[in-house]
DSSP file (Angstrom, degrees, kcal/mol; ACC not computed):
  #  RESIDUE AA STRUCTURE BP1 BP2  ACC     N-H-->O    O-->H-N    N-H-->O    O-->H-N    TCO  KAPPA ALPHA  PHI   PSI    X-CA   Y-CA   Z-CA
    1    1 A M              0   0    0      0, 0.0     2,-0.4     0, 0.0     0, 0.0   0.000 360.0 360.0 360.0 131.2  -33.4   -6.8   11.7
    2    2 A T        -     0   0    0      1,-0.0     2,-0.6     2,-0.0     0, 0.0  -0.669 360.0-144.4 -86.4 134.1  -30.9   -7.1    8.9
    3    3 A R        -     0   0    0     -2,-0.4     2,-0.5     2,-0.0    -1,-0.0  -0.882  12.1-152.6-101.5 124.2  -27.2   -7.0    9.7
    4    4 A Y        -     0   0    0     -2,-0.6     2,-0.3     2,-0.0   138,-0.0  -0.804  12.7-172.4 -97.9 133.0  -25.1   -5.3    7.2
    5    5 A T        -     0   0    0     -2,-0.5     2,-0.6     2,-0.0    -2,-0.0  -0.866  26.9-109.2-121.4 158.8  -21.4   -6.2    6.9
    6    6 A Y        +     0   0    0     -2,-0.3   129,-0.1    72,-0.1   133,-0.0  -0.761  40.0 162.0 -91.4 122.4  -18.7   -4.7    4.9
    7    7 A S        -     0   0    0     -2,-0.6     3,-0.1   128,-0.1    -2,-0.0  -0.918  31.9-135.4-137.8 113.7  -17.5   -6.6    1.8
    8    8 A P        -     0   0    0      0, 0.0   127,-0.1     0, 0.0     6,-0.1  -0.283  28.0 -98.4 -70.1 151.3  -15.5   -4.5   -0.7
    9    9 A P    >   -     0   0    0      0, 0.0     3,-1.2     0, 0.0   129,-0.1  -0.282  31.4-117.4 -62.3 154.9  -16.1   -4.8   -4.4
   10   10 A A  T 3  S+     0   0    0      1,-0.2     4,-0.1    -3,-0.1     0, 0.0   0.772 110.4  55.5 -67.9 -26.3  -13.8   -7.1   -6.3
   11   11 A N  T 3  S+     0   0    0      2,-0.1     2,-0.5     0, 0.0    -1,-0.2   0.469  91.4  84.5 -89.2   0.0  -12.4   -4.3   -8.5
   12   12 A V  S <  S-     0   0    0     -3,-1.2     2,-0.3   122,-0.1     0, 0.0  -0.874  83.5-118.3-106.5 132.6  -11.4   -2.0   -5.6
   13   13 A E        -     0   0    0     -2,-0.5     3,-0.3     1,-0.1   121,-0.3  -0.504  23.8-165.9 -68.6 129.2   -8.0   -2.4   -4.0
   14   14 A T    >   +     0   0    0     -2,-0.3     3,-0.8     1,-0.2    -1,-0.1   0.069  57.6 104.8-107.6  24.0   -8.5   -3.2   -0.3
   15   15 A T  G >   +     0   0    0      1,-0.2     3,-0.7     2,-0.1    -1,-0.2   0.329  54.2  92.7 -85.8  10.2   -5.1   -2.6    1.1
   16   16 A I  G 3  S+     0   0    0     -3,-0.3    -1,-0.2     1,-0.2    -2,-0.1   0.683  81.4  54.0 -77.7 -15.5   -6.1    0.6    2.7
   17   17 A F  G <   +     0   0    0     -3,-0.8    -1,-0.2    61,-0.0    -2,-0.1  -0.242  68.1 153.5-112.0  44.1   -6.9   -1.0    6.0
   18   18 A Q    X   -     0   0    0     -3,-0.7     3,-1.1     1,-0.2    -3,-0.1  -0.622  32.9-155.4 -73.9 119.2   -3.7   -2.8    6.8
   19   19 A P  T 3  S+     0   0    0      0, 0.0    -1,-0.2     0, 0.0    55,-0.0   0.793  88.3  38.3 -70.3 -26.2   -3.6   -3.1   10.6
   20   20 A L  T 3  S+     0   0    0      4,-0.1    -2,-0.1    -3,-0.0    -3,-0.0   0.027  81.6 134.5-114.2  28.0    0.2   -3.4   10.8
   21   21 A S    <>  -     0   0    0     -3,-1.1     4,-1.1     1,-0.1     0, 0.0  -0.298  64.2-113.5 -71.6 165.3    1.4   -0.9    8.1
   22   22 A R  H  > S+     0   0    0      1,-0.2     4,-2.6     2,-0.2     5,-0.2   0.841 105.1  62.3 -73.2 -34.8    4.2    1.4    9.0
   23   23 A R  H  > S+     0   0    0      1,-0.2     4,-2.5     2,-0.2    -1,-0.2   0.917 104.3  45.5 -65.8 -44.6    2.3    4.7    8.8
   24   24 A P  H  > S+     0   0    0      0, 0.0     4,-2.5     0, 0.0    -1,-0.2   0.886 113.1  52.0 -64.2 -34.7   -0.2    4.0   11.7
   25   25 A V  H  X S+     0   0    0     -4,-1.1     4,-1.5     2,-0.2    -2,-0.2   0.932 111.2  47.2 -63.7 -44.2    2.7    2.7   13.8
   26   26 A L  H  X S+     0   0    0     -4,-2.6     4,-2.4     1,-0.2     5,-0.3   0.899 110.9  53.1 -61.5 -40.4    4.6    5.9   13.2
   27   27 A G  H  X S+     0   0    0     -4,-2.5     4,-2.5     1,-0.2    -2,-0.2   0.907 108.5  48.7 -61.6 -42.5    1.5    7.9   14.0
   28   28 A F  H  < S+     0   0    0     -4,-2.5    -1,-0.2     1,-0.2    -2,-0.2   0.762 115.1  45.8 -70.5 -23.9    1.0    6.1   17.3
   29   29 A L  H  < S+     0   0    0     -4,-1.5    -2,-0.2    -5,-0.2    -1,-0.2   0.842 123.2  31.3 -84.2 -34.8    4.7    6.7   18.2
   30   30 A V  H >X S+     0   0    0     -4,-2.4     3,-1.1    -5,-0.2     4,-0.8   0.854 105.9  67.3 -93.0 -38.9    4.9   10.4   17.2
   31   31 A A  T >< S+     0   0    0     -4,-2.5     3,-0.9    -5,-0.3    -3,-0.1   0.866  97.8  50.7 -60.3 -43.5    1.4   11.8   17.8
   32   32 A P  T 3> S+     0   0    0      0, 0.0     4,-0.7     0, 0.0    -1,-0.3   0.747 105.3  60.6 -66.8 -17.9    1.3   11.6   21.7
   33   33 A L  H <> S+     0   0    0     -3,-1.1     4,-2.2    -4,-0.2    -2,-0.2   0.772  89.2  72.3 -76.7 -25.8    4.7   13.3   21.7
   34   34 A A  H <X S+     0   0    0     -3,-0.9     4,-2.0    -4,-0.8    -1,-0.2   0.931  99.3  41.6 -61.2 -51.6    3.3   16.5   20.0
   35   35 A P  H  > S+     0   0    0      0, 0.0     4,-2.6     0, 0.0     5,-0.2   0.841 112.4  57.4 -66.7 -28.1    1.3   17.9   22.9
   36   36 A C  H  X S+     0   0    0     -4,-0.7     4,-2.4     2,-0.2    -2,-0.2   0.910 107.6  47.1 -64.4 -41.0    4.1   17.0   25.3
   37   37 A I  H  X S+     0   0    0     -4,-2.2     4,-2.0     2,-0.2    -1,-0.2   0.906 112.5  50.0 -66.7 -41.2    6.5   19.1   23.3
   38   38 A L  H  X S+     0   0    0     -4,-2.0     4,-1.7     2,-0.2    -2,-0.2   0.932 113.3  44.6 -63.5 -45.8    4.0   22.0   23.2
   39   39 A V  H  X S+     0   0    0     -4,-2.6     4,-2.5     1,-0.2     5,-0.2   0.918 113.3  50.7 -66.1 -42.2    3.4   22.0   26.9
   40   40 A A  H  X S+     0   0    0     -4,-2.4     4,-2.4    -5,-0.2    -1,-0.2   0.856 107.4  54.8 -63.9 -33.7    7.1   21.6   27.7
   41   41 A A  H  < S+     0   0    0     -4,-2.0    -1,-0.2     1,-0.2    -2,-0.2   0.891 112.4  42.5 -66.5 -38.1    7.8   24.6   25.4
   42   42 A F  H >< S+     0   0    0     -4,-1.7     3,-0.5     1,-0.2    -2,-0.2   0.866 116.2  48.0 -75.3 -35.6    5.4   26.8   27.3
   43   43 A V  H 3< S+     0   0    0     -4,-2.5     2,-0.7     1,-0.3     3,-0.2   0.912 117.9  39.7 -72.0 -41.9    6.5   25.6   30.8
   44   44 A S  T ><  +     0   0    0     -4,-2.4     3,-1.4    -5,-0.2    -1,-0.3  -0.583  66.4 155.0-109.3  70.1   10.2   26.0   30.1
   45   45 A L  T <  S+     0   0    0     -2,-0.7    -1,-0.2    -3,-0.5    -2,-0.1   0.783  72.8  59.1 -66.1 -27.3   10.3   29.2   28.2
   46   46 A D  T 3  S-     0   0    0     -3,-0.2    -1,-0.3     2,-0.2     3,-0.1   0.553 115.1-115.5 -80.1  -5.7   13.9   29.8   29.3
   47   47 A G  S X  S+     0   0    0     -3,-1.4     3,-0.8     1,-0.3     2,-0.3   0.342  72.7 130.6  91.5  -7.3   14.9   26.6   27.7
   48   48 A K  T 3  S+     0   0    0      1,-0.2    -1,-0.3     2,-0.1    -2,-0.2  -0.608  76.2   2.4 -82.6 141.0   15.9   24.9   30.9
   49   49 A N  T 3> S+     0   0    0     -2,-0.3     4,-2.5    -3,-0.1    -1,-0.2   0.718  82.7 139.8  61.5  24.6   14.6   21.4   31.6
   50   50 A F  H <> S+     0   0    0     -3,-0.8     4,-2.4     2,-0.2     5,-0.2   0.942  74.1  43.3 -63.0 -46.9   12.8   21.2   28.2
   51   51 A L  H  > S+     0   0    0      2,-0.2     4,-2.5     1,-0.2     5,-0.2   0.899 114.3  50.4 -66.5 -40.8   13.8   17.6   27.6
   52   52 A A  H  > S+     0   0    0      2,-0.2     4,-2.1     1,-0.2    -1,-0.2   0.909 112.3  47.2 -64.5 -41.5   13.0   16.6   31.2
   53   53 A N  H  X S+     0   0    0     -4,-2.5     4,-1.9     2,-0.2    -2,-0.2   0.919 111.6  50.7 -65.7 -42.7    9.6   18.2   31.0
   54   54 A T  H  X S+     0   0    0     -4,-2.4     4,-1.2    -5,-0.2    -2,-0.2   0.937 112.5  46.2 -60.5 -46.7    8.8   16.6   27.7
   55   55 A L  H  X S+     0   0    0     -4,-2.5     4,-0.5     1,-0.2    -1,-0.2   0.854 110.2  53.6 -66.3 -34.5    9.8   13.2   29.0
   56   56 A S  H >< S+     0   0    0     -4,-2.1     3,-0.5     1,-0.2     4,-0.3   0.839 107.8  50.8 -70.2 -30.5    7.8   13.7   32.2
   57   57 A Y  H >X S+     0   0    0     -4,-1.9     3,-1.2     1,-0.2     4,-0.6   0.750  95.6  70.2 -77.1 -22.9    4.6   14.6   30.2
   58   58 A T  H 3X S+     0   0    0     -4,-1.2     4,-2.3     1,-0.3     3,-0.4   0.768  85.2  69.4 -65.8 -22.3    4.9   11.5   28.0
   59   59 A V  H << S+     0   0    0     -4,-0.5    -1,-0.3    -3,-0.5    -2,-0.2   0.849 106.3  39.5 -61.0 -32.8    4.0    9.4   31.0
   60   60 A F  H <4 S+     0   0    0     -3,-1.2    -1,-0.2    -4,-0.3    -2,-0.2   0.537 119.0  47.8 -93.1  -7.8    0.5   10.9   30.8
   61   61 A A  H  X S+     0   0    0     -4,-0.6     4,-1.4    -3,-0.4    -2,-0.2   0.860 105.5  48.4-100.6 -44.9    0.3   10.8   26.9
   62   62 A Y  H  X S+     0   0    0     -4,-2.3     4,-2.3     2,-0.2     5,-0.3   0.910 103.8  55.6 -73.0 -42.9    1.4    7.4   25.8
   63   63 A P  H  > S+     0   0    0      0, 0.0     4,-3.1     0, 0.0     5,-0.3   0.939 112.3  42.9 -57.9 -47.2   -0.6    5.0   28.0
   64   64 A P  H  >>S+     0   0    0      0, 0.0     4,-2.5     0, 0.0     5,-1.2   0.872 111.9  56.1 -65.2 -32.0   -4.0    6.5   27.0
   65   65 A A  I  <>S+     0   0    0     -4,-1.4     5,-0.7     3,-0.2     4,-0.4   0.906 116.5  35.5 -64.0 -39.7   -2.9    6.6   23.4
   66   66 A F  I  X5S+     0   0    0     -4,-2.3     4,-0.6     3,-0.2    -1,-0.2   0.900 121.5  45.1 -80.1 -41.3   -2.2    2.9   23.4
   67   67 A V  I  <5S+     0   0    0     -4,-3.1    -2,-0.2    -5,-0.3    -1,-0.1   0.917 134.3  14.5 -71.1 -43.3   -5.0    1.8   25.7
   68   68 A F  I  X5S+     0   0    0     -4,-2.5     4,-1.7    -5,-0.3    -3,-0.2   0.789 123.9  56.8-100.6 -34.2   -7.8    3.9   24.1
   69   69 A G  I  ><S+     0   0    0     -5,-1.2     4,-2.7    -4,-0.4    -3,-0.2   0.892 102.7  51.1 -72.0 -41.6   -6.2    5.0   20.8
   70   70 A I  H  X<S+     0   0    0     -5,-0.7     4,-2.4    -4,-0.6    -1,-0.2   0.939 113.4  44.4 -65.6 -46.8   -5.4    1.6   19.2
   71   71 A P  H  > S+     0   0    0      0, 0.0     4,-2.7     0, 0.0     5,-0.2   0.892 114.0  51.6 -62.7 -35.8   -8.9    0.1   19.8
   72   72 A A  H  X S+     0   0    0     -4,-1.7     4,-2.8     2,-0.2     5,-0.2   0.919 110.8  47.5 -65.5 -41.9  -10.4    3.4   18.5
   73   73 A Y  H  X S+     0   0    0     -4,-2.7     4,-2.4     2,-0.2    -1,-0.2   0.917 112.3  50.2 -62.6 -43.3   -8.3    3.2   15.4
   74   74 A W  H  X S+     0   0    0     -4,-2.4     4,-0.8    -5,-0.2    -2,-0.2   0.929 114.5  43.3 -62.3 -46.1   -9.2   -0.4   14.9
   75   75 A L  H >X S+     0   0    0     -4,-2.7     4,-1.7     1,-0.2     3,-0.7   0.923 114.9  48.8 -66.6 -43.4  -12.9    0.3   15.3
   76   76 A M  H 3X S+     0   0    0     -4,-2.8     4,-2.0     1,-0.2    -1,-0.2   0.856 106.1  56.8 -67.1 -33.7  -12.9    3.4   13.1
   77   77 A S  H 3< S+     0   0    0     -4,-2.4    -1,-0.2    -5,-0.2    -2,-0.2   0.731 116.3  37.1 -70.6 -18.7  -11.0    1.7   10.3
   78   78 A R  H << S+     0   0    0     -4,-0.8    -2,-0.2    -3,-0.7    -1,-0.2   0.654 126.5  32.7-102.8 -19.3  -13.7   -0.9   10.1
   79   79 A R  H  < S+     0   0    0     -4,-1.7     2,-0.3     1,-0.2    -3,-0.2   0.674 120.1  11.8-113.0 -22.1  -16.8    1.1   10.7
   80   80 A T  S  < S-     0   0    0     -4,-2.0     2,-0.2    -5,-0.3    -1,-0.2  -0.887  84.8 -77.5-148.6 174.2  -16.3    4.6    9.3
   81   81 A T        -     0   0    0     -2,-0.3     2,-1.1     1,-0.1    -3,-0.1  -0.547  36.2-129.7 -78.6 147.1  -14.0    6.6    7.1
   82   82 A L        +     0   0    0     -2,-0.2    48,-0.1    -5,-0.1    -1,-0.1  -0.468  49.3 157.4 -95.1  61.5  -10.7    7.7    8.6
   83   83 A S     >  -     0   0    0     -2,-1.1     4,-2.5     1,-0.1     5,-0.3  -0.332  57.0-106.0 -81.4 168.0  -11.0   11.4    7.6
   84   84 A M  H  > S+     0   0    0      1,-0.2     4,-2.4     2,-0.2     5,-0.2   0.899 120.4  50.1 -60.7 -41.5   -9.2   14.2    9.3
   85   85 A V  H  > S+     0   0    0      2,-0.2     4,-2.5     1,-0.2     5,-0.2   0.927 112.0  46.8 -65.5 -45.0  -12.4   15.3   11.1
   86   86 A N  H  > S+     0   0    0      2,-0.2     4,-2.2     1,-0.2    -2,-0.2   0.920 115.5  44.4 -64.2 -44.4  -13.3   11.9   12.4
   87   87 A V  H  X S+     0   0    0     -4,-2.5     4,-2.1     2,-0.2    -1,-0.2   0.898 115.3  47.8 -69.2 -40.1   -9.8   11.1   13.7
   88   88 A T  H  X S+     0   0    0     -4,-2.4     4,-2.0    -5,-0.3    31,-0.2   0.901 112.6  49.0 -67.8 -40.4   -9.4   14.6   15.3
   89   89 A A  H  X S+     0   0    0     -4,-2.5     4,-2.4    -5,-0.2    -2,-0.2   0.896 110.8  50.5 -65.0 -39.9  -12.9   14.4   16.9
   90   90 A A  H  X S+     0   0    0     -4,-2.2     4,-2.8    -5,-0.2     5,-0.2   0.898 109.0  52.0 -63.9 -39.5  -12.0   10.9   18.2
   91   91 A G  H  X S+     0   0    0     -4,-2.1     4,-2.4     2,-0.2    25,-0.2   0.893 109.4  50.3 -61.7 -39.7   -8.8   12.3   19.6
   92   92 A C  H  X S+     0   0    0     -4,-2.0     4,-2.3    23,-0.3    -2,-0.2   0.933 113.2  44.9 -63.2 -46.9  -10.7   15.1   21.4
   93   93 A I  H  X S+     0   0    0     -4,-2.4     4,-2.3     2,-0.2    -2,-0.2   0.919 115.6  46.4 -65.8 -44.0  -13.2   12.6   22.9
   94   94 A L  H  X S+     0   0    0     -4,-2.8     4,-2.8     1,-0.2     5,-0.2   0.879 112.7  50.6 -67.4 -36.7  -10.5   10.2   24.0
   95   95 A G  H  X S+     0   0    0     -4,-2.4     4,-2.5    -5,-0.2    17,-0.3   0.889 109.7  50.9 -66.3 -38.7   -8.4   13.0   25.4
   96   96 A L  H  X S+     0   0    0     -4,-2.3     4,-2.1    15,-0.3    -2,-0.2   0.930 113.6  45.1 -62.0 -46.0  -11.4   14.3   27.3
   97   97 A N  H  X S+     0   0    0     -4,-2.3     4,-2.1     2,-0.2    -2,-0.2   0.945 116.7  42.8 -65.0 -48.8  -12.0   10.8   28.8
   98   98 A S  H  X S+     0   0    0     -4,-2.8     4,-2.3     1,-0.2     5,-0.2   0.881 114.6  50.9 -69.4 -35.9   -8.4   10.1   29.7
   99   99 A G  H  X S+     0   0    0     -4,-2.5     4,-2.8    -5,-0.2     9,-0.4   0.885 111.4  48.3 -65.8 -38.1   -7.8   13.6   31.1
  100  100 A A  H  X S+     0   0    0     -4,-2.1     4,-1.3     7,-0.2    -2,-0.2   0.857 112.4  49.1 -69.9 -34.5  -10.9   13.3   33.2
  101  101 A I  H  < S+     0   0    0     -4,-2.1    -2,-0.2    -5,-0.2    -1,-0.2   0.920 121.2  34.2 -69.0 -42.9   -9.8    9.9   34.5
  102  102 A I  H  < S+     0   0    0     -4,-2.3    -2,-0.2    -5,-0.2    -3,-0.2   0.916 137.5  14.7 -80.8 -43.9   -6.3   11.0   35.3
  103  103 A F  H  X S-     0   0    0     -4,-2.8     4,-0.7     1,-0.3    -3,-0.2   0.279  99.2-118.2-120.7  10.2   -6.9   14.6   36.5
  104  104 A A  H  X  -     0   0    0     -4,-1.3     4,-1.5    -5,-0.2    -1,-0.3  -0.241  64.1 -34.9  72.5-168.7  -10.6   15.1   37.1
  105  105 A L  H  > S+     0   0    0      1,-0.2     4,-1.6     2,-0.2     3,-0.4   0.875 136.5  49.5 -61.1 -47.7  -12.8   17.5   35.2
  106  106 A P  H  > S+     0   0    0      0, 0.0     4,-1.7     0, 0.0    -1,-0.2   0.906 112.7  50.3 -59.3 -36.8  -10.3   20.4   34.6
  107  107 A G  H  X S+     0   0    0     -4,-0.7     4,-2.8    -3,-0.3    -7,-0.2   0.816 104.0  60.1 -66.4 -29.4   -7.8   17.9   33.4
  108  108 A G  H  X S+     0   0    0     -4,-1.5     4,-1.8    -3,-0.4    -8,-0.2   0.865 103.0  50.5 -65.6 -36.3  -10.5   16.6   31.1
  109  109 A L  H  X S+     0   0    0     -4,-1.6     4,-1.5     2,-0.2    -2,-0.2   0.911 113.5  44.5 -69.2 -40.9  -10.8   19.9   29.4
  110  110 A Y  H  X S+     0   0    0     -4,-1.7     4,-2.8     1,-0.2     5,-0.3   0.899 110.7  56.1 -65.2 -39.4   -7.0   20.1   28.9
  111  111 A G  H  X S+     0   0    0     -4,-2.8     4,-2.8     1,-0.2   -15,-0.3   0.848 102.5  55.9 -60.6 -34.4   -7.1   16.5   27.7
  112  112 A C  H  X S+     0   0    0     -4,-1.8     4,-1.9   -17,-0.3    -1,-0.2   0.917 110.3  44.5 -63.9 -43.3   -9.7   17.5   25.1
  113  113 A V  H  X S+     0   0    0     -4,-1.5     4,-2.0     2,-0.2    -2,-0.2   0.936 117.2  44.3 -66.1 -46.7   -7.3   20.1   23.7
  114  114 A F  H  X S+     0   0    0     -4,-2.8     4,-2.5     1,-0.2    -2,-0.2   0.854 112.2  53.4 -69.0 -33.4   -4.3   17.8   23.8
  115  115 A G  H  X S+     0   0    0     -4,-2.8     4,-2.9    -5,-0.3   -23,-0.3   0.869 106.9  52.3 -66.6 -36.6   -6.3   14.9   22.4
  116  116 A T  H  X S+     0   0    0     -4,-1.9     4,-2.3   -25,-0.2    -2,-0.2   0.922 111.1  46.5 -64.1 -43.9   -7.4   17.1   19.5
  117  117 A I  H  X S+     0   0    0     -4,-2.0     4,-2.6     2,-0.2     5,-0.2   0.927 113.9  48.7 -62.5 -44.2   -3.7   17.9   18.8
  118  118 A T  H  X S+     0   0    0     -4,-2.5     4,-2.6     1,-0.2    -2,-0.2   0.913 110.9  50.3 -63.0 -43.1   -2.8   14.2   19.1
  119  119 A G  H  X S+     0   0    0     -4,-2.9     4,-2.4   -31,-0.2    -1,-0.2   0.904 112.0  47.0 -62.1 -41.9   -5.6   13.2   16.8
  120  120 A W  H  X S+     0   0    0     -4,-2.3     4,-2.6     2,-0.2    -2,-0.2   0.929 113.1  47.9 -67.4 -43.3   -4.6   15.7   14.1
  121  121 A V  H  X S+     0   0    0     -4,-2.6     4,-2.4     2,-0.2     5,-0.3   0.894 111.5  51.8 -64.3 -38.6   -0.9   14.7   14.3
  122  122 A F  H  X>S+     0   0    0     -4,-2.6     4,-3.1    -5,-0.2     5,-0.5   0.936 110.5  48.0 -61.5 -45.2   -1.9   11.1   14.1
  123  123 A W  I  X>S+     0   0    0     -4,-2.4     4,-1.9     1,-0.2     5,-1.6   0.922 110.9  52.5 -59.8 -42.9   -4.0   11.8   11.0
  124  124 A W  I  <5S+     0   0    0     -4,-2.6     4,-0.2     1,-0.2    -2,-0.2   0.919 119.6  32.3 -61.1 -45.8   -1.1   13.7    9.5
  125  125 A F  I  <5S+     0   0    0     -4,-2.4    -2,-0.2    -5,-0.1    -1,-0.2   0.870 131.2  29.4 -80.8 -36.6    1.5   11.0   10.0
  126  126 A A  I  <5S+     0   0    0     -4,-3.1    -3,-0.2    -5,-0.3    -2,-0.2   0.822 131.0  18.1 -97.3 -33.9   -0.7    7.9    9.6
  127  127 A L  I ><<S+     0   0    0     -4,-1.9     3,-2.2    -5,-0.5    -3,-0.2   0.544  78.0 123.9-124.5  -9.5   -3.6    8.7    7.2
  128  128 A R  T 3 <S+     0   0    0     -5,-1.6     3,-0.1     1,-0.3   -45,-0.0  -0.349  86.4  13.7 -60.9 130.6   -2.9   11.8    5.2
  129  129 A G  T 3  S+     0   0    0      1,-0.3    -1,-0.3    -2,-0.1     2,-0.2   0.381  96.0 129.0  86.5  -3.9   -3.1   11.1    1.5
  130  130 A R    <   -     0   0    0     -3,-2.2     2,-0.4   -48,-0.1    -1,-0.3  -0.545  51.7-135.0 -82.7 151.4   -4.8    7.7    2.0
  131  131 A S        -     0   0    0     -2,-0.2     3,-0.2    -3,-0.1    -1,-0.0  -0.866  14.5-164.2-106.9 139.1   -8.0    6.9    0.2
  132  132 A N     >  +     0   0    0     -2,-0.4     4,-2.6     1,-0.2     5,-0.2  -0.135  50.0 129.5-103.8  34.4  -11.1    5.4    1.7
  133  133 A A  H  >  +     0   0    0      1,-0.2     4,-2.5     2,-0.2     5,-0.2   0.873  67.1  52.2 -61.1 -40.6  -12.4    4.6   -1.7
  134  134 A A  H  > S+     0   0    0   -121,-0.3     4,-2.1    -3,-0.2    -1,-0.2   0.924 113.2  44.2 -64.1 -43.3  -13.1    0.9   -1.0
  135  135 A F  H  > S+     0   0    0      2,-0.2     4,-2.6     1,-0.2    -2,-0.2   0.924 114.3  48.9 -66.8 -44.0  -15.1    1.7    2.1
  136  136 A E  H  X S+     0   0    0     -4,-2.6     4,-2.2     2,-0.2    -2,-0.2   0.884 111.7  48.7 -66.7 -38.4  -17.0    4.6    0.4
  137  137 A V  H  X S+     0   0    0     -4,-2.5     4,-2.4    -5,-0.2    -1,-0.2   0.923 113.7  46.8 -65.0 -44.3  -18.0    2.5   -2.6
  138  138 A A  H  X S+     0   0    0     -4,-2.1     4,-2.5    -5,-0.2    -2,-0.2   0.893 112.5  49.9 -66.1 -39.1  -19.2   -0.4   -0.5
  139  139 A L  H  X S+     0   0    0     -4,-2.6     4,-2.4     2,-0.2    -1,-0.2   0.901 111.1  48.9 -65.2 -40.5  -21.1    2.0    1.8
  140  140 A R  H  X S+     0   0    0     -4,-2.2     4,-1.6     2,-0.2    -2,-0.2   0.918 114.2  45.7 -65.0 -42.9  -22.8    3.6   -1.3
  141  141 A D  H  X S+     0   0    0     -4,-2.4     4,-1.2     2,-0.2    -2,-0.2   0.890 112.8  51.3 -65.8 -38.9  -23.7    0.2   -2.7
  142  142 A E  H  X S+     0   0    0     -4,-2.5     4,-0.7     1,-0.2     3,-0.3   0.906 111.0  46.3 -66.0 -42.8  -24.9   -1.0    0.6
  143  143 A T  H  < S+     0   0    0     -4,-2.4     3,-0.4     1,-0.2    -1,-0.2   0.806 108.8  56.6 -71.7 -27.8  -27.2    2.0    1.2
  144  144 A A  H  < S+     0   0    0     -4,-1.6    -1,-0.2     1,-0.2    -2,-0.2   0.793 105.7  51.8 -71.0 -26.4  -28.5    1.7   -2.4
  145  145 A Q  H  < S+     0   0    0     -4,-1.2    -1,-0.2    -3,-0.3    -2,-0.2   0.630  85.4 105.8 -85.0 -14.3  -29.6   -1.9   -1.7
  146  146 A R     <        0   0    0     -4,-0.7    -3,-0.0    -3,-0.4    -4,-0.0  -0.383 360.0 360.0 -67.8 143.2  -31.6   -1.1    1.5
  147  147 A P              0   0    0      0, 0.0    -1,-0.1     0, 0.0    -4,-0.0   0.500 360.0 360.0 -73.3 360.0  -35.3   -1.2    1.1
């Protein structure tokens, strides 16, 4: 069995997968906060305890984002394109898993919705406007060389 590895062409800039660039760090800091703000807005419609509710929900948002989200981002940045659909679907799957672990099955369904929101917000802050040209060129060349 032949093992294929990714090696970008020499003429394509390969700085698109910087692991410590600012935008993914900003995405990991901001994205888990988005569903917390939405849930707190619905829970405290009268405006009371909005900040307290938001902060209490972050306890359930940030640990799964760091424990599952960072390895998922690392794997996806090396194995597939970081498109909006891929990142949002990964957020849905990770939210389903973490919600099911923390709150059992009904929580898993809510986790899927909140994970989808988190994945999209992460894509918006961290990856919007980025090109995966180096990966796509290498993938096209690699598949053309297969027998």
